[in-house]
N, C-alpha and C positions, 0 to 999 in steps of 0.2 A: 135778424135772419139766422145767424149762426147760434143764437141763444147762449152767448158767452160774453164775458167782460170785454169791453173795447181794448183794454190793455193786452189781453190774451191775443186778440186779433192782430194787434200791432206787433207783438213779439213773433208770431208765426210768420207774418208777411215780411218781417225784417230779418228772419232767420236767426233770431236771438236764441242761443242754446243754453243760456244761463238758467232757464226755468224749465221744470219738468211739465211738459204738456203731452197728453196722451195722443197716440197716433190717430185715433178716430176723430178727435177734435181738430187736429192739424189737417187731416184729409177733408173734413167738412168745411173748414175755413178756406182752404186752397181751392176746393171745388166751387164754392160760392164766388170767390174772387175771380176765378176763370170765367164763370158763367156771366158775371157782371162786367167782364173786360176791364178789371181793375188794373190801374197803373199808378204807382206812387207819385205823389205831387212833390217835385224836387225840393222846392223852397221850404215847404212845411216839414218834409222829412228831415232836411238838414237842420232846421231849427230845433225840432224835437229831439234828435239824436246827437246834436252838436257835432255833426260830420258834414263834409262837403259831398260825400259819395262820388268823389272823383279819384281815379287812379291815373297817375301821370307816367308816360313812357318817355324817357329822355335818351336820345341817341345823337351821337356826333356826326353820323352819316345817314341822316334820315332818308334822303332821296335814294341813296344806294340800297339801304336796308329794305325800303318799300318795293324797289324794282327787282331785286334779286329773288330767285325762287325760294331760297332758304329763309330770307328775311320776311318775305310776304307770307310764307306758311306760318312762321312763328308769330308774327304780329297779328295775322288773321285769327289764329287760335286765341291769342290774348284778348283781342277785341270781342270775339264771340263769347268768351267766358265772362268777361267784364260785364257785357250787356246782359247776359243770362242772370248774373247776380245783382241786377238792378243798379249797377254803377255806371258812371260815364268815363270814357277813355279820353285822356288828353295826350296828343302827340306833340312833343316839344323838341325842336332841334337845338342842339348845343354845339354849334359850329363856330369856330374862331381859334385864334392863336392860344388863348388861355382857356383851355377846356374846363378847368376847375371853376373859373369865374363864370363861364357860361352855364354850367350845371347849377351853380349857386343861384344864378339869376332865375333859372327855370323853377327851382324849388321855391324861391321867395315870391314869385309871381303867380304860382299855380294854385295855391291853397288846396293841395291834394291830401287825401288821407293816407296814401302810400305811393311809392315810386318804384318803377322798374328802370334801372340805370344800366345802359349797355356797357359791356366790356370793363376796362380798367379806367373808368372816368371819374371815380370818386377820390378827390384829393382831401387834404387835411381840412380845408375850409368847408367843403361839402359835408364831411363827416361831422364836423362841429355843428353845422346848421341842422342836419338830420337829428342829431342828439337833442338839440334845442327844441325842435318841433315835435319830437317824439313820434314822428311818422316812420313806419317801417320801410325798408328798401330792400329790393332783391336785384341781383345781377345774374347774368347767364353766361356760361362759358360753353362754346360750341365744341370744345375738346376738353378732355378731362385733366389736362395738365394745367394747373393753376399757377401762374407765374408769381402771383403776389396775393397774399391773404389780405382781405380788407376787413378791418374790425367793424363790428356793428352793422354789417350788411349781410343779409342771407344770400345763399347761392344755390342755383340750380345748374348742374353740369351734365354734359353728355359723356357717358362712359364709352369711350371709343374702343377700349380693349375688348369688351365682351363681343362686339360684332366681328372684329378682326380675328378673335380666337375661334369663333365659329367658322369663319372663312378658311383659316389655315387648317382646321381639322378636316374640312372637306378636301382641301388640296393634298393633305397628307394621305388621306384615304384613297385618293385617285392617283397617288404616286407622282405628284409633281415634284421636281427636283430643283428647278431654277425659275427665277422670275425677274422682271425689271420693274422699277418704280417710275411712274410718270406723274409728277406732282407740280401743282402750282407753287410758286415760291412761298406764298403766305402759309402754306400747310406743311412746309418742310420740318418745322420744329415740333409739330404736334402729331398729326396723323402719320407722318413719315417715321417718327420715332417709334410709335406703337407697331407699325407694320414691320419695320426692320427688326425690332426686338422679338416679335413673334415668329418671323421668318426664321430667325436663328434658332429659336426654341423648337420649331417643328421641322428643322432640318432642310429648309428650302434656301438655296443660295441666291442672293441678290447679285445678279451679274452686271446690271447697269442702273444708274440713278439719274434720270433725266428730269430737270426742273426748268420751268419757264415762267415768265411774267405775263399776265393778261390784264387788259382794262376791266372795269367792273361789270360791263354788260355781259349777260349770260350768252347771248348770241356770239359776241366777239370771243368769249372764252372757248366755245366749241370750235369756231373757225381757227382761232390761234392754235389750239391743240392739234387740229388737223395739219396745219402748216408745219408745226414743229415735228410732228410724227412723220410727215412725208420726208423731211430733211434727215430723219433718223431711221428711215425705213429698213435699211439693211440690218441695223442693230435689232430692231423690233421683230423682223422676220425670223430671227434666230431664237426668239424667246418661246418658252412654254406658256407663260402668263405675263400679262402686262397689268400691273396693279395701279389704278389711277386715283387721284385725290378727290375727284368729284364725278358725278354721273356725266356732266357735260364734257369734261375732259375725256372721259372714257368714250363717249359718243364721237368726239372728234378723232380719237385714235382709231375707232372702228371705221370712220369715214376714210381715213388715210389707208388703212389696211385693205379695205375693199377696192380703193382706187388703184392699189398696187397688185391687185389680183390675189390677195390673201384673205381667206375666209375667217372672220372673227368667230370664235367658238368652235371652229373645226381645225384650222391650221394653227391659230394662236388664240388662246383664251384671254378674255378681258374682264376686269372687274371694276366697278365704280364705287362711289360712296355718296350717300344722301337718300337714295330712293325718292327723289323728287320728280324726275321725269319718268314716271312709272309706265306711261304708255309709249315711250320713245323706243324706236329701233334705230340701228345705225344707218338705215336708209333715209331717215328724215323724221323730224319731230311731228310732222303733219300726217304721216302715213296712217291710214285707217287700219288699225289692228286692235284686237282685244287681248293679245298675248304679249306682255312686255318681254323684251329680249334681254335686257342688260342685267346681269348678276350684280348685286350691289349690297351695301350695308345700309339698313334703314336706321335713320337717326331719331325717328319718333318726335319730330319737332312740334307736331300738334299736341302731343302729350306733354312736352316740355312747357308749351305755352299755358296749358291748363294748370300744370303744377305751379307755375309762377304766380298765377292769379290766386289759386287756392292758398298758397303760402302767404301771400300778402294779406288776404282776408283773414286768415288764421291769426296773423300777427296783429292786425288791427283790433281784433276782438280780445286777444290774450293780453296785449299791452305788456309783453315780457321782453326783457333785454337779451336773453340768450340767443345767440346766432344759430341758425339751422341750415343744414346742407342737405340737398336732395340730389341724388344721382339718377339720371335716366339711362337705362341700359340700351345700347344699340344692338341690332341683330342682323344676321346675314340672310339675304334673300337669294337662294340659288335659282339661276335661270340659264337660258341656252348659251349665253356668251362664255360660260365656263364649261368646257368639254373635258377631254382627257388628253394628256400629253402624248405627242407622237414619239415613238421609240426610234 
């Protein structure tokens, strides 16, 4: 039908870039494949290419990562891109006292072509097994401070500083002079560090630093933030800006301010981080509105998920040892919750 050699059809459908095939031939083959509802036969494809066409995602807190807004967005993006590239996604939990042993077990049992390994889960035995299998692995850091370099594992990181820098430029232009930090404990060493550094650089004094612990549930995080903010309401009332570590923390702070008769965005400005609850207002997640209220920093997690898959596929095809690092820049989204300081 396509009037080309079967090997050419195979190369086009499998995305093999090692051979020069004209754009017109590629288009003709892909058009015919689409018209015939072509789908690759997994077993035959694996035998022919000597690949499993599986990409494994190994996480130590799989249930939490799937239920949290950030985790669901990142994993959803990875899943969509893996499927788009005609691969299968394996979700593997590595929970246990010996994380390295659990990751090792996942690698040995999965027969995957590549691995996404969450956080700092790769120990010496895991690295040795990956080197032996020659399967590429990528890890993701949600903040750009890498505590530990992992040899032979490629990394995708979030550049937190770029988004915060955009935020502080806006604050400086609007003549903000002081702010308070309102952070979850788990973000104190990363996002807090960047916020404090840039606040100093842009001449904004941090008057208070409030941190608290919350269970994993998104709903509990917002409610816990509200309760902590209510307990600190006199302190928060005196602020020009409250800079929060996540959107849900910021929404909880907005809930508390409103309950105390303080108007977020007018009396006190509030900023979040994530851009996950884009339709949320401080009056409730379910409110029917087309205009998001919360000023926030967009972490572009969907873009990060796509970058992770593309990097894995690139390394599968290249079969090269050099580690690669990709940084995803965050960006500031100005909205109504940041107004102007009251003189």
